[in-house]
C-alpha positions in Angstrom: -76.1 -239.2 -124.8 -73.0 -238.4 -122.8 -73.1 -239.6 -119.3 -71.0 -237.7 -116.7 -69.1 -239.8 -114.2 -70.4 -240.0 -110.7 -68.5 -237.8 -108.2 -67.1 -239.9 -105.4 -65.8 -238.7 -102.0 -62.4 -240.0 -103.2 -62.5 -237.7 -106.3 -63.5 -234.7 -104.1 -60.7 -235.4 -101.6 -58.2 -235.8 -104.4 -59.3 -232.4 -105.9 -58.9 -230.8 -102.4 -55.4 -232.2 -102.1 -54.4 -231.1 -105.6 -55.7 -227.6 -105.0 -54.0 -227.5 -101.6 -50.7 -228.6 -103.2 -51.0 -226.1 -106.0 -51.7 -223.3 -103.5 -48.7 -224.3 -101.5 -46.4 -224.3 -104.6 -47.6 -220.8 -105.4 -47.5 -219.5 -101.8 -44.1 -220.9 -100.9 -42.3 -220.7 -104.3 -39.5 -218.5 -102.8 -38.9 -220.9 -99.9 -39.0 -223.9 -102.2 -36.5 -222.3 -104.5 -34.2 -221.7 -101.5 -34.6 -225.3 -100.4 -33.7 -226.5 -103.9 -30.7 -224.1 -104.1 -29.4 -225.4 -100.7 -29.4 -229.0 -102.0 -32.6 -230.4 -100.3 -30.8 -232.4 -97.6 -31.1 -230.7 -94.2 -32.3 -227.5 -96.0 -35.4 -227.0 -93.8 -34.5 -227.3 -90.1 -34.3 -224.0 -88.3 -36.2 -222.0 -91.0 -39.9 -221.4 -90.1 -41.1 -220.6 -93.6 -39.3 -223.6 -95.1 -40.8 -225.8 -92.5 -44.2 -224.4 -93.1 -43.8 -225.0 -96.9 -42.8 -228.6 -96.2 -45.7 -229.4 -94.0 -48.2 -227.6 -96.3 -47.0 -229.7 -99.2 -46.9 -232.9 -97.3 -50.5 -232.3 -96.1 -51.6 -231.7 -99.7 -49.9 -234.9 -100.8 -51.5 -236.8 -97.9 -54.9 -235.6 -98.9 -54.3 -236.7 -102.5 -53.2 -240.1 -101.2 -56.2 -240.4 -99.0 -58.5 -239.4 -101.9 -57.0 -242.0 -104.2 -57.4 -244.7 -101.5 -61.0 -243.6 -100.9 -61.7 -243.8 -104.6 -60.2 -247.3 -104.8 -62.4 -248.4 -101.9 -65.5 -246.8 -103.3 -65.1 -248.5 -106.6 -64.7 -251.9 -104.9 -67.3 -251.7 -102.2 -69.7 -249.0 -103.4 -69.2 -246.7 -100.4 -67.1 -245.5 -97.6 -68.0 -246.0 -93.9 -70.2 -243.3 -92.6 -67.6 -242.7 -89.8 -65.3 -241.4 -92.6 -67.9 -238.7 -93.5 -68.4 -237.8 -89.8 -64.6 -237.5 -89.3 -64.2 -235.3 -92.4 -67.1 -233.2 -91.2 -65.4 -232.8 -87.8 -62.1 -231.8 -89.4 -63.8 -229.3 -91.7 -65.8 -227.8 -88.8 -62.9 -227.4 -86.4 -60.5 -226.2 -89.1 -63.1 -223.7 -90.4 -63.8 -222.4 -87.0 -60.2 -221.9 -86.0 -59.1 -220.6 -89.5 -62.2 -219.2 -91.3 -60.3 -217.8 -94.2 -58.8 -221.0 -95.3 -59.5 -224.0 -97.5 -60.9 -226.1 -94.6 -64.4 -225.3 -96.0 -63.6 -227.6 -99.0 -63.5 -230.6 -96.7 -67.3 -230.4 -96.4 -67.8 -231.5 -100.0 -66.3 -235.0 -99.6 -67.9 -235.3 -96.1 -71.3 -234.6 -97.5 -70.7 -237.0 -100.4 -69.8 -239.8 -98.0 -72.8 -239.1 -95.8 -75.1 -239.0 -98.8 -76.4 -235.5 -98.2 -78.8 -234.6 -101.0 -79.0 -238.2 -102.3 -82.5 -239.7 -102.4 -83.1 -242.7 -100.4 -79.7 -242.8 -98.7 -80.7 -241.0 -95.5 -77.0 -240.3 -94.9 -76.3 -243.9 -94.0 -73.1 -245.3 -95.5 -71.5 -248.6 -94.5 -70.0 -248.6 -91.0 
């Protein structure tokens, strides 16, 4: 029998970050080509679209990094603090309310994984 790996919050966060980065590469491909053409160094300041591309990609990379750190922690301790789930839930809620047609909704997946929503016996209580 083939056993599927258990989805962790870290895996879900990593997936969100990868998708965010991929969307940024597609959305800002023209601005990124211009940055590369201008030689990278000091190629962003004063250009709104280039700055937006930079921050979009840095945010995606930060979410990937956070996801990998979360996965590492989960493998060593068995869980993440419940406060992590509540913070992710808050970020997803505020972001989705302010920008409903965005990817902020995807943050609910790792938030619910941390909080144990749908898991029998966990009652949504992770380590604090």
